[in-house]
N, C-alpha and C positions, 0 to 999 in steps of 0.2 A: 450516687449518680448525679451528674450535673450536666445540663445542656444549656446552650446559649443561642438565642435568636437575636437578642439585643444585649448591650453591654453597659455596665456602670462605669463611673469615672474614677474608681479607686485605684491607688498605685498597686502595681503587681507585687506579690510577696517575694519575688526574687531579689529585691533591693535595687539600689541605684546603680551598682556596678553591672548587674545583669542587664538592666535597661540600657545603659550606655553601650554595652557590647552589642545588643540587638540593634540599636540605632546605627551603630557604625557598620554592622554587617549589612543592614538594609541599604545604607547609602552606597556601599561597595557594589551590591547586587544591582541597584538602580543604575549606577554608573556603567557597569558592564552591559546591562540591558540597552542603555542608550547607544552604546557603541555598536551593539548588534543591530539595533533598528536602523542606525545610520548606514551600516554596511549593506543591509537588505535594501534600503531605500535607494542607495547609490546604484543598484543594479537595474532599477526601473526608471526610464526617462519620464520626465513630467509630461503628461498627456496634453495635447493642444487644447486651447480654450474651446469649450463647447463640445469636446469629444465625449462620447458615452463612457461612463465609468465601467471599467472591466473590459473595454475593447482591447484587442490585441494591437499593441504599438509596434511600429516598424522598427526592426533591428533590436528588439528587446532581448537582453541577455537573461535567460531564465536560469534560476538556481536549480540544482539537481535535487533528487529525492534524498540523497545522502546528506547534502548540506542542510536541507530542511530538518531532517531528523537530528542532525548534530546541533543545530541552533536550539531546537526545543529541548533536547537532552541537557544542554548546558543550563537552560532555565530551570528544569526540574531539579537538577543537582543543586543549583543555587538555593532554590526554595527549600529543599530538604535540609541543606546545611544551615540555612537561616533558622529553621524551626527545630533543628536537631531531630528530624524524623528519619526513619529507616526506609520508608516507602513513600512513593509519590506517583500519581497517575492522573491523567485528565481524560474526560469523556466528552465527546462532541455529539450534538443533536443531528440525527439523520432524518430522512424524509418519511420514515415510518413511525414517527413519534417515539423513537427510542433514543436513549443516551448510550453510546457505545464507546468502550475504552479504546484508546489509540496507542499506537507505538510512537515514540519510545516511552517506556515506563521504568521507574526506578524501584528495584527490589521485588519485581514480579516476573515470574517466568511466563511462557506462552500459555500454558494451561490456566494459570491463575488470571492472566489478563483476559482470557476468553470468558471467564465467569462474570466479569464486570460489564453487565448490560442490563438496563432496566428501562421501563416505560416512564414517561415524564409525569404520569399521574400516580407513581408508586415510589415508596422508599424515600430515604434521605436525599438521594441525588435528584429525584423528581421534585421534591419540595424545594430544594435550593434553586433548581432551574426555574420553577414556576414563580417563586416569591422573590428571587434575586437577593435572598438573604442567606448569610452563612449559618451553618449548624455545626455544633461541636458535640462529639460523642465521647463521653468519658469512659464508658464501659459497655459491654454488649447486653446489659440488662435493658437498655433503651429499646422499646418496642419497634421503633423505626429501623433499628439496626438489623432486625430480622429480614428486612426486605433487601438488604445488601449482602454481598458475599464476604463480609468481614471475617466471620468465624472460619469460613472455608479456606481463606488465605492466611490465617494465623494472626489477624489483627485484633488488638484489644482496645484501641482508642483511635480517634482521628478527627480531622476537621474537613468539612466540605464547603467550598466557597464557589460562587458563580463566576464563570468566565464571561465578562461583559466587554463589548466593544462600543466605542462612542460613535454616535451619529452626529455629523456636523453639517451646518448649512453652508451656503456659498461664501460666507464671511469667516468660515472656519470656527464658528461658535458651536459648542456642544448643545444640541437641542434634545437629545434622547440617548438611550443606550439600548443595546440588544444582547440578550443572552445567547451564546453560541454553545454553551456546555457547562460543565462543572469541573472543579479540580479537587483532588483529595491528597492530604498528607496523613500518614498513619504511623502508629507505634513510635511515640516519642522515646528517644534513647534514654536509658536509665529507668528508674522506677517512677518518674514524674509523669504528669499528665499535661496536656496542652492547656494554656491559659487564655484569658480573654485577650491579652496583648498578642498572643500568637495568632488568634483569630484576626485581629486588626492588621497585623503585619502580613498575614497570608492574603487578606482581602486586597490590600494595596499591591502586593506582589502579583496576585492573580490578574490584575489589570495589565501588567507588563507581559505576562504569559499570554493573555488573550490577544494582545496586540501582535505578538510574534506568531501565534497560531493563525490569526486572521490573515497576516501577511503571507504566511506559508500557504494557506489555502488559496489565497488570491493568485499566487504564483503557480500553484498546481492547476488552477482553472485556466490560467493563461497557457500553461503547457498543454493541457487537453485541447484547448481551442486551436493552438498552433498545430498540434498533431492531426486534429480533424481536418484542418485546412490543407495540410500537406497530403494526407491520405486522399482527400477529395480531388485535389489537383492531379495527383499521380494516377488515379483511377479513371479520370475523364477520358472518353474515347477521342476527344478533340485534343490537338496539340496546343499548348499554351507557352508563349514566350513573352517576357517583359524586358524591354530595352530602355535604359535610362537615357538622359540627355547627353551623356558622354559616349553614347553608342555602344555601351557595354551591356551584356546580358546580365540581368539581376535575378531572373527566375526562368526556369525551363522545366517542363514536366517530362515524364517518361515517354509519352506518346510523341512529343516533339523531338526528343533525343533519337528515338527510333526512326522518325521521319527523315531527319537530316544526318543520321549516322554519327551522332556525337556521343563519345564515351562518357561514362558516369563521372569521371574525374575531370572533365573538361566542360567548357561552356560558360558557366557563371564567372563573371569578372572579365571575360574576353570580349573583344569587339565582334559584333554579330556577323559582319561580313567576312571575318577570318575563319569562322567555324561553320557557318551555314552556306554550304556550297550550292546555292540555288539562286540564280540570277533574279528571277521574278520576285522572290520573297525579299531579297535585299533591296530591290527597287521600291517595293511597296513600303517597307519599313523606313527607308531613307526619305521617300517622299512625304510620309506622314510626319516624320520628325522635322524636316526642313520647312514644310508648308503649314505645319500645325493644323492638319486636317485628317479626319478619318478617311481611310481608304479601303476599298474592297476589290478583289480580283479573283479570277480562277486560273489555276496553273496545273500542268501535268507533273506528276511525280512518279518515279519508277520504284515500286515497292515489290521486292522479291521477284524481280524480272517481270512484273506486270505493271502496266501503266494505269495509274489511278489519277482522278481529277480531284483537286482540293480547292475549296474556297478559302481565300485568305482575307480575314477581316482585321484591319489594324485600327484600333481605337485609342484616342488620347486619354492619358490618365493625369488628372489634376489633383493638387493638394487642397488643403483647407483654405488657402489664400488665393485659389483659382490659378495658381502658377502651374505650368506644365512640368510634370515629373518624368514623363517618358511615354512610351507607346506599348500597349499590350496587343499581341497578334494571336488570333485564334485560327487554327487550321482544321477545317471540317472536311471529311471525305464525302464528296457529293457525286461520286462516280455512278452509283446506282440511280440516284435521283436524276442525273443528267441523262443516263441511258434510258430511263423511263420516259423522260420528256421527249427524247428523240423518237422512241417507239410510238408515243402518242401522236407526234407530228406526222410520222409515216402512216399511222393508222388513219388519221383524218384525210390525208391525201388519197390513200387507197380507197377508203370508204366513199369519199366524194366521187372518185372515178367509177366505182361500182354502182353508185346511185345514178350517175349520168348515163351509163350504158342502157339500162332498162328504160329510163325516161326518153332517151333518143329513139329507141325502137318504138315505144308507145306513141311518141309524137309523130314519127314518120308514117306509121301505118294509119294513124288517125287522120293526118293530112291527106293521105292517099284516098281514104274512104270518103272524105269530104269533097275531093275534086272529081272523082269518077261518077259516071252516070249509074243509076240503079241497075240497068240491064247489062252493064259492061263486064261485070264479074258474075260467074255462076255461083250457085249456092255453096259448092264445095270450096271454091277459092275464098269466099267470104268466111266460111267456117275456119279455114286455115289461118286467115288473118286474125280473126277473133281469138283463135287459140293462141297465136303468138302474143297478142296483146295480153291475154289472160296469164300466160306463163311469165311475161315480163312484170306484170303486176304482182304475181306471186313472188318473184325475185325481190322486188322492192319491199314487199311485206316482210320477207325473211330478213333482209338487211336491217330494216327498222326494228324488227322484233329482237334481233341479236343485240342491237345497240341498247334497247330498253332493258334487256336481260342483264347486260353488263352493268348498267346503272343500278339496277335493283341489287345485284350482288355486292357492289361497292357500298351501298347504303345498308346492307345487312337485312334487307327485306326477305322474309321467309317465302320459300317457294311452295305454292299450293299445287298438288298433283290432282288432276281430274282422273281418277282411276276407273278403269273399265276393262272388260275382256278384250284382248287384242289378238287378231289373227296376224301373228308375226310373219308367217309365210306370205300372206297377201301383201303386207306392208313392204316386205323386201322386194317382191316381184314388181310392185307398183313403182318404186324408186328406180330399180334397175332398168325397167322398160322405158321410163321417162328419160333417164340419162343416156341410154343407148340411142334414143331417137335424136338426141342433141349432139353427143360426142360420137360421130359416125366413124372416126378413125380408130376407135378403141373397140376391142372385142371383149364382150362380157361373158364370163362363165359362172353359172350359178349352181351351187350344190345345196339342195334342200331335202331333208328327210321327209318321207311321205307321212310319217306319223307325228310330225311336230305339233305339240299341243298349243292351245291358246295360252297366253300369259296375262297377268294383271298388271296394268301400267297406264301411263299417260301417253296415249297414241301420238298426238302431234309432237310431243317432245322427243319420244324415241325415234320417230320418223326424221326429225331434224338431226339427231345424232347420226343415224345411218346415212342420211344425205351428206353430212359433213365428211364422213369417212370416204364415201364414193367420190365426191367432188375433189377431195385431196388426191386420190389415186389418179384421177384424170388430169389434174393440174400438173403433176410432176412427171407426166409422160406426154410432152407436147407433140411428139411425132406419132402418137398413138401407141397401142400395144394392148396386151391382155390385162384385164381386171378380173380377178377371181374373187367371188363372194361365197363363203362357206358358212352355213348355219347348222348348228347341232346342239345336242344336249351335253352337259358337262357338270357332273356332281350336283344335281338338283338345280342347275342354272341352264339358261339358253345362252350360247356363245355365238356372236356374229363377228366374222373376220373378213377384212377386205385387203387383198394382196395386190401390189403393183410391181412392175419391174423398172421403177424409177431409179434415181441415183442412190437412194438409201441415205441413212443418217448415222452419224457416229454415235457411239453409246452414250457419251457425255451430254448429248442433246436430247436423249429420249424423254427426260423429265421436263426439259425446258420448253418443248413444243406445246405442252399443255398449260403454260403460263399465259397470263393476260398480255396481249399485244406482242406475243412471240412471233417473229418472222424469220425463218431460216434462210440465210443467203445461199444461193446456188451458183455454181460456176456457169451453168447454162442460162444465158440472158433471156432465152425464150420462156423460161419458167417464171411466171408472174407471181410475185409474193402475194399471199393472202392478207386478210384484214388482221389476223393474229388474235381473233376472238372465237373462231368456230370450235376449235378443240377445247379451249378454256370453258366455253359454255357446255360443250358435250360432256366433259368430265363432271360438271356440276349436276347435269340432268341425270346421268347414269348413277352417280353416288346418291342422289336423292331417291332413286329406286332401290337402294341397298345393293348396288352392283359395283363393278370395277371397269376401268378402261385402261388400255395400255398399248404398247408399241413393241414389235420385234423387228429389228432392222440392223443391217450392216452396210457400210459404204460400198457401193457398187453391186449390192445384192438385192436391191429393192426393199420394200417395207410392207409389213402387215400390221394394220391398225385393227384393234379388236375391242369389243366390249362384251360383258356378260351381265345378265340380270337374272334374279331368281324367277323360277316358274310361278311360285306363290308370291303374293304381295308382301314385300318386306321393305317398306319405304322408309326413308330418312329425310323428312322434310327439314329444310333449313335455309 
């Protein structure tokens, strides 16, 4: 048994003719390898000065996986022919501290290739990788050979050498080397064994193989980066279009294609104004290119017979020399955001009007009390005036409390319920009697079971929920009409329902009316739109009690707003 980690300077026993043959073969392989490296290098443009190494270059022509394997396979065949070996394989270091055999491999089937995997701290492969020195195995009696699958794949001898890549400085001087794996040649043809010269030749040859493998891995990484970029752009919800200085589209993603109705086989290479049939978009792109300025605009688009509003942001793209390369436009659907902004504006206007109403009443009656003599009004009249002022103050308090509740909900502040026994029948009567005294054109019908039990809940909040439902019924019948209130038991719950004979609501609006700032437009101009927060807050209060709130309505048939809460305390604070 003979192993070699270092080598003497004696002539090989094969004689001068054999040495000459090997040198000629090595020269031929090196020449072929240089041609291959030049071919691979010609496919990648020189990165601009200062560019990050490994960054994806524009218009890079990437080699395919088939070409990569073909280039490496040729190197392995050359190495095997050079050393008269029947098998050749290379292993690369992965992120799990393993050396893993790679395809292609010479003389190994898939099953045998799968056996070639070892840790960097074990076996011949691990030793070669760590020490960066070659090892020759003349027979399987070597203890280190037991850590390798040599016997399992029918090998009797072999050489393992490190795959090293050179690390160069800015002046292209070699300053270090890095091991990326190891290379094996096995089973020298005939009855001979590998020699020290074979080890030297394979060491030199492995540098060329490492260069090809490293180049191939570099291109694979570029391919992965490119595909990741393509997938990211294609899956963005925003539309992306890049237009060059020649006014031709250089990049367009799937969202933008759908937005402008551009087929998959069109767009790139065409002038943007010929394929993007949208005047405002063309104006924004044209102005940004001509004036060398970023532009922003909002424009309507018709998407599947629905008008949507998009924000168009056109930004200049400059190269490394600060020269303008073109303009990238981003199209964001801001329909819902704009709709929400409009709802907020309407809410502020409505809320302001509802605050001014009670304030005007309070101010007017206060001025009256200040101007009159003490004996001018009797006690009954004064009590009525004080009652009106108190009611208007209560309206103000309710408006302000609603606004504070919305703010708390938006901030995610948890709602704390002050639970107590509630006489729900008394609560309902109290609200109905108050509203009946104010809405004199409406007729209230109340159905209350005589045996309605008390429930556990937060009385002020449940009273606000019921008040919101009754006030809605009054609001949507400006000419007056019947308002029916029905309270009863239902499967361990108490259900409260308020029915009106107003215009009703279409089914698709049933859920929308419980959303924040929702204000349903009515054909009757006398129906004053509300603040859009009453039902939103009511839902939150009811669900905090472990209950539900809903609506039964048809257009022209009136509406029934209802809520149900458990008889027993089953709260969900949030």
